[in-house]
Each structure stands twice: as C-alpha cells, then as structure tokens.
TIRO-2110 file (N, C-alpha, C; in Angstrom, 1 decimal):
// TIRO-2110
0.8, -1.2, 0.0, N, 1, A
0.0, 0.0, 0.0, CA, 1, A
0.9, 1.2, 0.0, C, 1, A
0.5, 2.2, -0.9, N, 2, A
1.3, 3.4, -0.9, CA, 2, A
0.5, 4.4, 0.0, C, 2, A
1.1, 5.6, 0.2, N, 3, A
0.6, 6.6, 1.1, CA, 3, A
-0.9, 7.0, 0.8, C, 3, A
-1.2, 7.2, -0.5, N, 4, A
-2.5, 7.6, -0.9, CA, 4, A
-3.5, 6.5, -0.6, C, 4, A
-3.2, 5.3, -0.7, N, 5, A
-4.1, 4.2, -0.4, CA, 5, A
-4.4, 4.1, 1.1, C, 5, A
-3.3, 4.3, 1.9, N, 6, A
-3.4, 4.3, 3.3, CA, 6, A
-4.3, 5.5, 3.8, C, 6, A
-4.1, 6.6, 3.2, N, 7, A
-4.9, 7.8, 3.6, CA, 7, A
-6.4, 7.6, 3.2, C, 7, A
-6.6, 7.0, 2.0, N, 8, A
-8.0, 6.7, 1.6, CA, 8, A
-8.6, 5.7, 2.5, C, 8, A
-7.9, 4.7, 3.0, N, 9, A
-8.5, 3.7, 3.9, CA, 9, A
-8.8, 4.4, 5.3, C, 9, A
-8.0, 5.3, 5.7, N, 10, A
-8.2, 6.0, 7.0, CA, 10, A
-9.4, 6.9, 6.9, C, 10, A
-9.6, 7.5, 5.7, N, 11, A
-10.7, 8.4, 5.5, CA, 11, A
-12.0, 7.6, 5.5, C, 11, A
-12.0, 6.4, 4.8, N, 12, A
-13.2, 5.6, 4.8, CA, 12, A
-13.6, 5.1, 6.2, C, 12, A
-12.6, 4.7, 7.0, N, 13, A
-12.8, 4.3, 8.3, CA, 13, A
-13.4, 5.4, 9.2, C, 13, A
-12.9, 6.6, 9.0, N, 14, A
-13.4, 7.7, 9.8, CA, 14, A
-14.9, 8.1, 9.3, C, 14, A
-15.1, 8.0, 8.0, N, 15, A
-16.4, 8.3, 7.5, CA, 15, A
-17.4, 7.3, 8.0, C, 15, A
-17.0, 6.0, 8.1, N, 16, A
-17.9, 5.0, 8.6, CA, 16, A
-18.3, 5.2, 10.1, C, 16, A
-17.3, 5.7, 10.9, N, 17, A
-17.6, 6.0, 12.3, CA, 17, A
-18.5, 7.2, 12.3, C, 17, A
-18.3, 8.2, 11.5, N, 18, A
-19.2, 9.3, 11.5, CA, 18, A
-20.6, 9.0, 11.1, C, 18, A
-20.8, 8.0, 10.2, N, 19, A
-22.2, 7.6, 9.8, CA, 19, A
-22.8, 6.9, 11.0, C, 19, A
-22.0, 6.1, 11.7, N, 20, A
-22.6, 5.4, 12.9, CA, 20, A
-23.0, 6.5, 13.9, C, 20, A
-22.2, 7.4, 14.2, N, 21, A
-22.5, 8.5, 15.2, CA, 21, A
-23.7, 9.3, 14.8, C, 21, A
-23.9, 9.6, 13.5, N, 22, A
-25.0, 10.3, 13.0, CA, 22, A
-26.3, 9.6, 13.3, C, 22, A
-26.3, 8.3, 12.9, N, 23, A
-27.5, 7.4, 13.2, CA, 23, A
-27.8, 7.3, 14.6, C, 23, A
-26.7, 7.1, 15.4, N, 24, A
-26.9, 6.9, 16.9, CA, 24, A
-27.4, 8.1, 17.6, C, 24, A
-27.0, 9.3, 17.1, N, 25, A
-27.4, 10.6, 17.7, CA, 25, A
-28.9, 10.7, 18.0, C, 25, A
-29.7, 10.1, 17.2, N, 26, A
-31.2, 10.2, 17.5, CA, 26, A
-31.6, 9.3, 18.6, C, 26, A
-30.8, 8.2, 18.9, N, 27, A
-31.2, 7.2, 19.9, CA, 27, A
-30.4, 7.2, 21.1, C, 27, A
-29.1, 7.6, 21.0, N, 28, A
-28.2, 7.6, 22.2, CA, 28, A
-27.4, 8.9, 22.2, C, 28, A
-28.1, 10.1, 22.4, N, 29, A
-27.3, 11.3, 22.4, CA, 29, A
-26.2, 11.3, 23.5, C, 29, A
-25.1, 11.8, 23.2, N, 30, A
-23.9, 11.9, 24.1, CA, 30, A
-23.5, 10.5, 24.7, C, 30, A
-23.6, 9.5, 23.8, N, 31, A
-23.2, 8.2, 24.3, CA, 31, A
-21.7, 8.0, 24.4, C, 31, A
-20.9, 8.7, 23.7, N, 32, A
-19.5, 8.5, 23.7, CA, 32, A
-18.8, 9.8, 23.8, C, 32, A
-17.7, 9.9, 24.5, N, 33, A
-16.9, 11.1, 24.6, CA, 33, A
-15.9, 11.1, 23.5, C, 33, A
-15.3, 12.2, 23.2, N, 34, A
-14.3, 12.3, 22.1, CA, 34, A
-13.1, 11.4, 22.2, C, 34, A
-12.5, 11.3, 23.4, N, 35, A
-11.3, 10.5, 23.5, CA, 35, A
-11.7, 9.0, 23.3, C, 35, A
-12.8, 8.6, 23.8, N, 36, A
-13.3, 7.2, 23.7, CA, 36, A
-13.6, 6.9, 22.2, C, 36, A
-14.2, 7.8, 21.5, N, 37, A
-14.6, 7.7, 20.1, CA, 37, A
-13.3, 7.6, 19.2, C, 37, A
-12.3, 8.4, 19.5, N, 38, A
-11.1, 8.5, 18.7, CA, 38, A
-10.4, 7.2, 18.7, C, 38, A
-10.4, 6.5, 19.9, N, 39, A
-9.6, 5.3, 20.1, CA, 39, A
-10.3, 4.0, 19.5, C, 39, A
-11.6, 4.1, 19.1, N, 40, A
-12.3, 3.0, 18.7, CA, 40, A
-12.3, 2.8, 17.2, C, 40, A
-12.4, 1.6, 16.7, N, 41, A
-12.7, 1.3, 15.3, CA, 41, A
-14.2, 1.3, 15.1, C, 41, A
-14.6, 1.3, 13.9, N, 42, A
-16.1, 1.3, 13.6, CA, 42, A
-16.7, 0.0, 14.2, C, 42, A
-16.0, -1.1, 14.1, N, 43, A
-16.6, -2.4, 14.7, CA, 43, A
-16.7, -2.2, 16.2, C, 43, A
-15.7, -1.7, 16.9, N, 44, A
-15.8, -1.5, 18.3, CA, 44, A
-16.9, -0.6, 18.7, C, 44, A
-17.0, 0.5, 18.0, N, 45, A
-18.0, 1.5, 18.2, CA, 45, A
-19.4, 0.9, 18.1, C, 45, A
-19.6, 0.1, 17.0, N, 46, A
-20.9, -0.6, 16.8, CA, 46, A
-21.2, -1.6, 17.9, C, 46, A
-20.2, -2.4, 18.3, N, 47, A
-20.4, -3.3, 19.4, CA, 47, A
-20.8, -2.6, 20.7, C, 47, A
-20.1, -1.5, 21.0, N, 48, A
-20.4, -0.7, 22.2, CA, 48, A
-21.8, -0.1, 22.1, C, 48, A
-22.2, 0.4, 21.0, N, 49, A
-23.5, 1.0, 20.8, CA, 49, A
-24.6, -0.1, 20.9, C, 49, A
-24.4, -1.3, 20.4, N, 50, A
-25.4, -2.3, 20.5, CA, 50, A
-25.6, -2.7, 22.0, C, 50, A
-24.5, -2.7, 22.7, N, 51, A
-24.5, -3.0, 24.1, CA, 51, A
-25.3, -2.0, 24.9, C, 51, A
-25.0, -0.7, 24.6, N, 52, A
-25.7, 0.4, 25.3, CA, 52, A
-27.2, 0.4, 24.9, C, 52, A
-27.6, 0.0, 23.7, N, 53, A
-29.0, -0.1, 23.3, CA, 53, A
-29.7, -1.3, 23.9, C, 53, A
-28.9, -2.2, 24.5, N, 54, A
-29.5, -3.4, 25.1, CA, 54, A
-29.7, -4.5, 24.2, C, 54, A
-29.0, -4.5, 23.1, N, 55, A
-29.2, -5.6, 22.0, CA, 55, A
-28.1, -6.6, 22.2, C, 55, A
-28.5, -7.9, 22.4, N, 56, A
-27.5, -8.9, 22.5, CA, 56, A
-27.3, -9.5, 21.1, C, 56, A
-26.0, -9.3, 20.6, N, 57, A
-25.7, -9.6, 19.2, CA, 57, A
-24.3, -10.2, 19.2, C, 57, A
-24.2, -11.4, 18.7, N, 58, A
-22.9, -12.0, 18.5, CA, 58, A
-22.6, -12.3, 17.1, C, 58, A
-22.1, -11.3, 16.4, N, 59, A
-21.9, -11.4, 14.9, CA, 59, A
-20.5, -10.9, 14.5, C, 59, A
-20.1, -11.3, 13.4, N, 60, A
-18.8, -10.8, 12.8, CA, 60, A
-18.9, -9.4, 12.3, C, 60, A
-20.1, -8.9, 12.0, N, 61, A
-20.3, -7.6, 11.4, CA, 61, A
-21.3, -6.8, 12.3, C, 61, A
-20.8, -6.2, 13.4, N, 62, A
-21.6, -5.5, 14.2, CA, 62, A
-22.2, -4.2, 13.6, C, 62, A
-21.4, -3.6, 12.7, N, 63, A
-21.9, -2.4, 12.0, CA, 63, A
-23.2, -2.7, 11.3, C, 63, A
-23.2, -3.7, 10.5, N, 64, A
-24.4, -4.1, 9.8, CA, 64, A
-25.6, -4.4, 10.7, C, 64, A
-25.3, -5.1, 11.8, N, 65, A
-26.3, -5.4, 12.8, CA, 65, A
-26.9, -4.2, 13.4, C, 65, A
-26.0, -3.2, 13.7, N, 66, A
-26.5, -2.0, 14.3, CA, 66, A
-27.3, -1.2, 13.3, C, 66, A
-26.9, -1.1, 12.1, N, 67, A
-27.7, -0.4, 11.1, CA, 67, A
-29.1, -1.1, 10.8, C, 67, A
-29.1, -2.4, 10.8, N, 68, A
-30.4, -3.1, 10.7, CA, 68, A
-31.3, -2.8, 11.9, C, 68, A
-30.7, -2.8, 13.1, N, 69, A
-31.5, -2.5, 14.3, CA, 69, A
-32.1, -1.1, 14.2, C, 69, A
-31.2, -0.2, 13.9, N, 70, A
-31.7, 1.2, 13.8, CA, 70, A
-32.7, 1.4, 12.7, C, 70, A
-32.5, 0.7, 11.5, N, 71, A
-33.5, 0.8, 10.5, CA, 71, A
-34.9, 0.3, 11.0, C, 71, A
-34.9, -0.8, 11.7, N, 72, A
-36.2, -1.3, 12.2, CA, 72, A
-36.8, -0.3, 13.3, C, 72, A
-35.9, 0.2, 14.1, N, 73, A
-36.4, 1.2, 15.1, CA, 73, A
-37.0, 2.4, 14.5, C, 73, A
-36.3, 3.0, 13.5, N, 74, A
-36.8, 4.2, 12.9, CA, 74, A
-38.0, 3.9, 12.1, C, 74, A
-38.2, 2.7, 11.4, N, 75, A
-39.4, 2.4, 10.7, CA, 75, A
-40.6, 2.3, 11.7, C, 75, A
-40.3, 1.8, 12.8, N, 76, A
-41.4, 1.7, 13.9, CA, 76, A
-41.8, 3.1, 14.3, C, 76, A
-40.8, 4.0, 14.5, N, 77, A
-41.2, 5.3, 14.9, CA, 77, A
-42.0, 6.0, 13.8, C, 77, A
-41.7, 5.8, 12.6, N, 78, A
-42.5, 6.4, 11.5, CA, 78, A
-43.9, 5.9, 11.5, C, 78, A
-44.1, 4.6, 11.7, N, 79, A
-45.5, 4.0, 11.7, CA, 79, A
-46.3, 4.5, 12.9, C, 79, A
-45.7, 4.7, 14.1, N, 80, A
-46.4, 5.2, 15.2, CA, 80, A
-46.8, 6.7, 15.0, C, 80, A
-45.9, 7.4, 14.3, N, 81, A
-46.2, 8.8, 14.1, CA, 81, A
-47.4, 9.0, 13.1, C, 81, A
-47.5, 8.1, 12.1, N, 82, A
-48.6, 8.1, 11.2, CA, 82, A
-49.9, 7.7, 11.8, C, 82, A
-49.9, 6.8, 12.8, N, 83, A
-51.1, 6.4, 13.4, CA, 83, A
-51.6, 7.4, 14.4, C, 83, A
-50.9, 8.4, 14.7, N, 84, A
-51.4, 9.4, 15.7, CA, 84, A
-52.1, 10.6, 15.1, C, 84, A
-52.3, 10.5, 13.8, N, 85, A
-53.0, 11.6, 13.1, CA, 85, A
-54.4, 11.8, 13.7, C, 85, A
-54.8, 13.0, 14.0, N, 86, A
-56.1, 13.2, 14.6, CA, 86, A
-57.1, 13.8, 13.6, C, 86, A
-58.4, 13.5, 13.8, N, 87, A
-59.4, 14.1, 13.0, CA, 87, A
-59.6, 15.6, 13.4, C, 87, A
-60.0, 16.4, 12.5, N, 88, A
-60.3, 17.8, 12.9, CA, 88, A
-61.2, 17.9, 14.1, C, 88, A
-61.1, 18.9, 14.9, N, 89, A
-61.9, 19.1, 16.1, CA, 89, A
-63.4, 19.1, 15.7, C, 89, A
-64.2, 18.3, 16.5, N, 90, A
-65.6, 18.2, 16.3, CA, 90, A
-66.1, 17.1, 15.4, C, 90, A
-65.1, 16.4, 14.7, N, 91, A
-65.6, 15.4, 13.7, CA, 91, A
-65.4, 14.0, 14.3, C, 91, A
-64.8, 13.8, 15.4, N, 92, A
-64.6, 12.4, 15.9, CA, 92, A
-65.7, 12.0, 16.9, C, 92, A
-65.9, 10.8, 17.1, N, 93, A
-66.9, 10.2, 18.0, CA, 93, A
-66.7, 10.7, 19.4, C, 93, A
-65.4, 10.8, 19.8, N, 94, A
-65.0, 11.2, 21.1, CA, 94, A
-65.4, 12.7, 21.4, C, 94, A
-65.1, 13.5, 20.4, N, 95, A
-65.4, 14.9, 20.5, CA, 95, A
-66.9, 15.1, 20.7, C, 95, A
-67.7, 14.3, 19.9, N, 96, A
-69.2, 14.4, 20.0, CA, 96, A
-69.7, 14.0, 21.4, C, 96, A
-69.0, 13.0, 21.9, N, 97, A
-69.4, 12.5, 23.3, CA, 97, A
-69.0, 13.5, 24.3, C, 97, A
-67.8, 14.1, 24.2, N, 98, A
-67.4, 15.1, 25.2, CA, 98, A
-68.2, 16.4, 25.1, C, 98, A
-68.6, 16.8, 23.9, N, 99, A
-69.4, 18.0, 23.8, CA, 99, A
-70.8, 17.9, 24.2, C, 99, A
-71.3, 16.7, 24.4, N, 100, A
-72.8, 16.5, 24.7, CA, 100, A
-73.0, 16.7, 26.2, C, 100, A
END
C-alpha cells in the first residue's frame, strides 16, 4: 500500500464512524466522549452501541447489525407517528361524546 491508499483507507474508516454516530445521535445522544470515540474502530463502536442499546448480538459484522436494528427502530417510529393523526376538532366520535 502506498501513502494515498493508506490515507484513503483511513478516511473511509473515519467516514464509517461518522455515519454510525449520526445514526446513533437520534437514539443515544452523548453516548461516547471524544477520546473514547477516537480510540475505537467502527466495529468496536458498533459493538459498544449495541451493548448500550441493550441488544444482544454475537456477529462478525456489528456495524451491519447496528444499522439493521436502527432501520427497524426508525421504521417503527414512522409507523407510530402516522397512526397518531387526529381528526379535525368536532368530527370524531369522542369529541361528540365530550361536547354532549
């Protein structure tokens, strides 16, 4: 490997860690401090995040497992948000009951 390939690999590894932190920010804000984060690889970061989320996962690719878990959690959040749409005031059965 020459210097440019090493630099490119380092940038990819750092970008992968940043993607993990962006996704985790919605679920575990302030989960890791800067020193702890700098010393971890993306795999170590994903394993620690799964542990903090309470997910028991014994896999060779914890990054993929973490992203799949977060995809499922975010999809569930979207479904719940859609189910909470309310009818305009006065049009629902409950409003009619309460107004009587």
